[in-house]
N, C-alpha and C positions, 0 to 999 in steps of 0.2 A: 646494850644489846650488840652482839657481834654481827658482822655481815652474814656469817654462816647461819646464825639464829634467824635473822631476817629472811634469808633465802628459804629456810625450812618452813617458816610461817607462811610466806607468800606461796610456796608450793602447795601447802595444805589448802590455802584459800582458792587457788586455781582449781584444785581437785573438787572443792565444794561447789564452785561455780559450774564446773563441768557436770557434776551430779545434778545440780539444779536444772541445767539445760535439758538433761535427759528426762527428768521427772516432768518438767513443764511440757516438753514435746509429747510425752505419753498422754498427758492430760488434754492437750490441744486435740489430739487425734480422737478423743472421746466426746468432745464438746460439739454440740450442734448449733447453739446460739451464736450468731456471727459477732455480736457485740462482745460477748464473753470471750470468744475465740480471739478477737482482735486484742483485747486487753491482755490475755495470756501471751499472745505473740509479742506484744510490747515488752512484757516482763522477760520473755525468752531472749529477745534482742538485747535487753539491758544486761542480762546475765552473760551473754556472749561477749558484749562490750567490756564488762567488768573483768572477765577472764583475760581478754586481750590487754587491758590496762595493767593487770597484775603481771602479765608476761613482760610488758614494757618496763615495769618497775625492776624486774630482774635484769633486763637489758641495760637500764640506766646505770646499774651498779658496775657495768663493764664499759659504759660510755663509748659506743661506736660512733665514729664520725664519717660522714659521707665524703668520698674523695672523687676526683676528676671524672673517671668513666661512669661511675655510679650516678653522679650528679647529672651528667648529660642524658643518660637513659631515663632517669626518674623525671627529669624536666620534660623530655619529649612525651612520655606517657601522661604526665599531668596536663600538658597543653591539650592533648587529644581529649582527655577527660573533661576539661573545661568546656570544650566545644560540645561534647556529648551532653553535659549538664544543661547547657543553654538550649539545645534542641529539645531535650526532654521537657524542660520547663515550658517552652512554647507549645509543645504537643498537649501537655496537661491543661494549660490555660485555655487552649482552643476547645478542648473537650468539655471543660467546666461550663463554658457558655452554652453548651447544647444539652446539659443535664438538668432534668426537672426534679428528680428524686433528691430530697435534701440530705439524706444519709450518704448517698454516693457523692454528692457535691461536697459535703463536709470532709469526707475522706480524701477526695482529690485535692481540695484546697489545702489540707494539711501536707499532702505530698508536695505541692507547689511551694509551700513555705519552707519545707526541708530542702528542696532542690535549690531554691534561691540562696539559702544559707550555705549549702554545699558549694555552690558556684562562687560565692563571695570568698569563702575560706580557701577554695582551690586557687582562685586568682591570686590571693595573697601569698599562698605557699609557692606558687610559680615565681612570683616576684622575689621572695626571700631566697629561694634556691638559686635563681638567676644572679643574685648578688653574692658573689664569692666571698664577700666580707662579712656575711651574716654570722654572728657568733651564736653559741649555744644559749647564752642569756637572752638574745633577741628572739630566738625560737620560743623559749619559755614565756617571754613577755607577750608574744603573739598569742600563744595558747591561753594565757591568763586573760588577755584583753578581748580577743576576737572570737575565740572558739567557745562553743558550748558543748560540754561533754555529755549532757543529758538530752 
């Protein structure tokens, strides 16, 4: 398969994911049941994520590398985000202790789990970006070992 063939296939897959997002969004707007609505929202989020991952595949083929100024800007932004994740996690944990409704508690606990994972991943990204010696292979190793794409 040529790179051009792969690009064409990936472009079609991106379009399919975008169509799926549109259809799921339309369905969500018609659903009244909150559990069903949440499940549909999760599928919508996954389709958005898949579309972005497919776009990354196209970018991988061009292999952009971060350089000086971009590294500094990204690092500053990520450090702020790490602080925000920590504050949000504390706010959610504080709220969970006050909630009696098990449905709401369940959803908030899932958010806290995600936020803690995000915080851990963001801290590691900050460390890797701060290390100017980090190679592309090390980034992919991190992705394979520490990140969860689902």
